[in-house]
Every structure is written in C-alpha cells, then in structure tokens.
C-alpha positions as CSV (number, residue, x, y, z in Angstrom):
1,M,67.7,295.1,127.5
2,T,65.2,293.3,129.4
3,V,67.1,290.0,129.7
4,I,70.9,289.3,131.6
5,T,72.6,287.6,130.6
6,T,76.1,288.0,130.5
7,I,78.8,290.4,132.6
8,E,78.9,292.7,129.1
9,D,75.3,293.0,129.3
10,L,75.7,294.1,133.3
11,R,78.5,296.1,131.7
12,V,76.3,298.3,129.3
13,L,73.3,298.7,131.2
14,A,75.3,300.6,133.8
15,K,76.9,302.6,131.2
16,K,73.7,303.4,130.6
17,R,72.1,304.4,134.0
18,V,75.2,305.4,136.8
19,P,77.1,308.6,136.7
20,R,79.8,308.8,134.3
21,M,82.8,308.9,136.8
22,F,81.4,306.6,138.7
23,Y,81.4,303.9,135.6
24,D,84.4,305.1,134.9
25,Y,85.7,304.1,138.2
26,A,84.2,301.1,138.0
27,D,85.0,299.9,134.3
28,S,89.3,300.5,134.7
29,G,92.0,299.9,136.3
30,S,95.1,301.1,138.0
31,W,98.1,303.4,136.4
32,T,98.3,301.7,132.9
33,E,95.2,299.0,133.3
34,S,97.9,295.9,132.1
35,T,96.2,294.0,135.0
36,Y,93.1,295.3,134.3
37,R,93.5,294.0,130.7
38,A,95.2,290.8,131.3
39,N,92.7,289.9,133.2
40,E,90.3,289.9,130.5
41,A,92.6,288.0,128.3
42,D,93.4,285.6,131.0
43,F,89.7,284.4,130.7
44,Q,89.8,284.3,127.1
45,P,90.6,280.9,126.2
46,I,88.5,279.0,128.9
47,K,85.5,277.6,126.6
48,L,82.9,276.0,128.5
49,R,82.2,272.4,126.9
50,Q,78.1,271.8,126.0
51,R,76.9,269.0,126.8
52,V,73.4,267.9,126.2
53,A,71.2,264.6,127.6
54,V,73.7,264.0,130.4
55,N,71.7,263.0,134.1
56,M,72.3,265.9,136.4
57,E,70.9,263.9,139.2
58,N,72.6,264.0,142.5
59,R,74.8,266.9,141.4
60,S,75.9,269.9,143.4
61,T,78.0,272.9,143.6
62,A,78.4,272.7,146.8
63,T,82.2,272.8,148.3
64,K,83.9,274.5,151.2
65,M,86.2,277.5,150.6
66,V,89.1,277.9,153.6
67,G,87.2,275.3,155.7
68,V,84.0,277.4,155.2
69,N,80.5,275.0,153.6
70,V,79.8,277.7,150.2
71,K,77.4,276.6,148.2
72,M,78.9,277.1,145.3
73,P,83.2,277.7,145.1
74,V,83.2,281.6,143.8
75,C,83.5,284.3,146.3
76,I,82.1,288.4,146.0
77,A,86.1,289.6,145.7
78,P,86.5,293.1,147.8
79,V,85.1,296.3,145.9
80,G,86.2,300.0,146.6
81,L,83.5,302.8,147.3
82,T,80.5,299.9,146.3
83,G,77.8,302.2,148.1
84,M,79.1,305.3,145.6
85,Q,77.2,302.2,143.0
86,S,74.4,302.2,145.0
87,A,73.1,303.9,148.6
88,D,74.3,300.8,151.1
89,G,76.3,298.5,148.5
90,E,78.3,297.1,150.4
91,I,75.4,296.0,152.6
92,K,73.4,294.5,150.0
93,A,76.3,292.9,148.6
94,A,76.7,290.5,151.8
95,R,73.1,290.0,152.4
96,A,73.2,288.9,148.5
97,A,76.2,286.5,149.6
98,E,74.6,285.7,152.3
99,K,71.7,284.7,150.9
100,F,73.3,282.7,148.2
101,G,75.3,281.0,150.7
102,I,79.0,282.2,149.5
103,P,81.9,284.4,151.2
104,F,81.7,288.1,151.2
105,T,84.7,290.1,151.2
106,L,84.7,293.8,152.7
107,S,87.0,296.3,150.8
108,T,88.8,298.8,153.2
109,M,87.9,301.0,150.8
110,S,84.2,300.3,151.8
111,I,81.2,303.4,152.0
112,C,79.3,301.3,154.6
113,S,81.7,300.6,158.1
114,I,82.4,296.7,159.2
115,E,79.6,297.9,161.6
116,D,76.9,298.3,159.6
117,V,77.6,295.9,157.2
118,A,77.8,293.1,160.6
119,A,75.1,294.4,162.6
120,N,73.2,293.9,159.1
121,T,74.0,290.5,158.4
122,T,77.5,289.0,159.7
123,A,76.7,289.6,163.5
124,P,73.5,287.4,163.9
125,F,74.6,284.8,161.7
126,L,78.4,284.2,163.5
127,L,76.1,284.4,166.7
128,I,73.7,281.7,165.9
129,S,75.4,279.5,163.8
130,R,79.6,279.5,164.7
131,L,79.8,281.8,167.8
132,R,77.4,280.6,170.8
133,A,78.5,277.0,170.2
134,A,82.1,277.6,171.0
135,M,80.8,279.6,173.9
136,A,78.6,277.2,175.0
137,A,81.1,274.3,175.3
138,S,83.7,276.8,177.1
139,P,84.2,275.3,180.8
140,A,84.1,279.0,181.4
141,R,81.5,279.9,184.7
142,R,80.6,282.6,182.9
143,K,81.0,283.8,178.9
144,F,80.1,287.3,177.4
145,V,79.3,289.0,174.5
146,V,79.5,292.7,174.5
147,N,77.7,294.7,171.4
148,V,79.3,298.4,171.1
149,S,76.1,300.4,170.1
150,A,75.4,303.7,171.4
151,M,72.3,306.0,172.3
152,E,71.7,306.5,168.5
153,G,70.1,303.3,168.6
154,V,68.0,303.5,171.3
155,F,64.8,303.0,169.6
156,S,62.9,305.5,172.4
157,R,65.0,308.4,171.0
158,R,63.0,310.5,169.2
159,Y,65.4,312.6,167.3
160,K,68.4,310.5,165.4
161,G,69.3,312.5,162.7
162,P,69.5,312.0,159.1
163,G,73.6,312.4,159.1
164,H,74.6,309.2,159.6
165,P,71.0,306.9,159.4
166,H,73.3,304.1,158.4
167,T,74.9,304.1,162.1
168,N,71.8,304.5,163.3
169,M,70.1,301.4,161.7
170,A,73.2,299.6,162.6
171,K,73.3,300.3,166.1
172,A,70.2,299.4,166.9
173,A,70.2,296.1,165.2
174,L,72.5,295.7,167.9
175,N,70.3,296.4,170.6
176,M,67.5,294.0,169.0
177,L,69.5,291.4,168.9
178,T,70.8,292.0,172.9
179,R,67.0,292.7,173.7
180,T,65.5,289.0,171.9
181,S,68.2,286.6,172.7
182,A,70.0,287.9,175.8
183,G,67.7,285.8,178.1
184,E,67.4,282.9,176.7
185,M,71.3,282.4,176.0
186,F,72.1,283.4,179.6
187,E,69.9,280.6,180.5
188,T,70.3,278.3,178.0
189,D,74.6,278.4,177.9
190,R,75.2,281.2,180.8
191,I,76.0,283.6,178.0
192,L,75.8,287.0,179.3
193,M,74.9,289.6,176.6
194,T,75.0,293.2,177.1
195,S,74.8,296.4,174.7
196,V,77.3,299.3,175.3
197,D,77.4,302.7,175.0
198,T,80.5,303.8,174.4
199,G,80.4,307.5,174.9
200,W,81.7,310.5,172.5
201,I,85.4,309.2,171.9
202,T,86.2,310.5,168.1
203,D,84.3,313.0,166.3
204,E,83.1,311.2,163.0
205,R,82.3,314.9,160.9
206,P,83.4,315.2,157.5
207,H,87.5,315.4,157.8
208,P,88.2,318.5,156.6
209,T,85.0,320.2,159.4
210,K,87.3,317.7,162.2
211,I,90.8,319.5,161.2
212,R,89.2,322.5,161.4
213,L,87.3,322.2,165.0
214,A,90.5,320.5,165.9
215,E,92.5,323.3,165.2
216,E,89.9,325.4,166.8
217,G,90.8,323.7,170.5
218,F,87.6,321.0,170.2
219,H,87.9,317.4,171.2
220,A,85.7,314.7,171.7
221,P,85.2,314.7,175.6
222,L,86.5,311.1,176.1
223,D,89.1,309.1,174.7
224,L,89.5,305.3,173.8
225,V,90.7,304.8,177.1
226,D,87.3,305.8,178.4
227,G,85.4,304.1,175.8
228,A,87.3,300.9,176.6
229,A,86.5,300.7,180.2
230,R,82.8,301.1,179.7
231,V,83.0,298.3,177.2
232,Y,85.3,295.9,179.9
233,D,82.9,296.9,182.6
234,P,80.1,294.0,182.1
235,I,82.8,291.5,181.7
236,V,84.7,293.0,184.8
237,Q,81.0,292.9,186.8
238,G,79.8,289.2,185.9
239,E,83.4,288.0,186.9
240,A,82.8,289.7,190.4
241,G,79.4,288.1,190.4
242,V,76.8,291.1,189.1
243,D,75.1,289.0,185.8
244,L,74.4,291.1,183.6
245,Y,72.3,290.2,180.4
246,G,70.1,291.6,178.0
247,V,70.6,295.1,178.9
248,F,71.8,298.8,177.3
249,L,74.4,300.5,179.0
250,K,75.2,304.0,179.5
251,D,77.8,305.3,181.8
252,Y,78.2,301.7,183.9
253,R,74.4,301.6,184.5
254,P,71.5,299.9,182.6
255,S,69.6,303.0,181.1
256,N,66.9,302.7,178.8
257,W,66.1,300.8,175.4
C-alpha cells in the first residue's frame, strides 16, 4: 500500500506492521465494545456532498476552539499508551498538532511524561506566544519563571544513563531555554527566568524495584518539601532584591551548565 486516503487504509497498514498485542489495544474498546461500535455506526450516516466548479477563493477552515485560534476545527483526542505504538509517540503527536495548528490532548495513560511533551513543544510556544505577554503586562516589580530541571540536563555532564534518555532531553531543553532567553527577557520585561535542580526527591525506578527497595529501607535523600524549597528560592531572593536569571541553580547556588 503506497497511498493512504482513509483511516481504514491506516488500520490495514498498522495490522501488517504493528505487533499483534499493540494492534489489538488500539483497534478495540473496553468491556463489550458497545461504545466502540456505536462510534463507527454514528458516523456511517454522515455523507459529504461533492460539489464541483465552486469558487473556493477566500475560504478558510480557521476557527476558535475553547477560545484558542486553530487552523481547522479538529483536535487530537487523548490516546492512552501512544508511546507503545511508536517511540516518543506523544511527543510526535504533539509536534504534529503544533505544526498543523490544532490542539493536542495528552492522555493520563501516556508513555511520555507531561514534562517531556511540554519541553519538546508547549513550553517554548506558550512562553513566547502567551505567557510572556501576560507576565510583561503585570505591574509587579519582578516576574518569575522557574524551570524545574535537574543535573541530567546539564550539558557538560559526561554520563547520562540510557535508562531515561527522554527526561534527559526534556531537562536539557529547559536549560537551553533558560540559557538563551533569560537575558533578553530580563532586559526587556524584567522577567527573571532560572532553571532549578530539585535534588533527588523521588525514586523513579520500575515500580516492583521501587517497592522492593522501599521495603528494604531505601528512600530518596530529599523529600517534596526540600524540592519545593529549591523551586521557591529564586522567587524569595528576587523579592529580597537579588535578581537571579539565566542561571542553573543546584543546592540554592548557581552551577555549571
């Protein structure tokens, strides 16, 4: 099959290429699958009326969805475990949606984390097109953006384990965003942007391993309160008159990128 023209074409192609268990997960519904069948049946009566020799000048599919400008009234709905079908599936889908100018919805059952998807798409886009303008309009003496990163995102760190390359990428992206944009943002709009390492506050190993180690008495050296304090620190310092921006903070101090 060389030409894809319908969703059915994609389904047939996926059945040939995707492992059976992955295909069955995508091409099925829950319990009795009655909703799955009803969704297909409801669309069957809808027909598109073909018209020819019609002037299409100045026609546009652009509209608004939930107050946001979109290029067409289409949204990518949440699909659980997209990353199971293709590596970084949620990131790829979010990038595609951003490229086509339509909304993307991240499933609570996604393989990629919210932070991974945000660092690869949403974070820079919102910062440039929405968040920055709103912050610049604030009458506050100082405004703050604290990018929650970690040592894994440090560029000069020689060892970055293969166990979680996507989080390494996400944290490095946030660090690069801070490093390249913070100076201009402060000079123009007095926005203080930093990157912060929260420290080791959670055990992110596979769940069975995490439970076993917890039963043996292991726990992360820091807790959520420690992590929150590190995130809050540049704001406290800024309010006290110490303007920190364009830096990576480790243990409350600027550290190497």
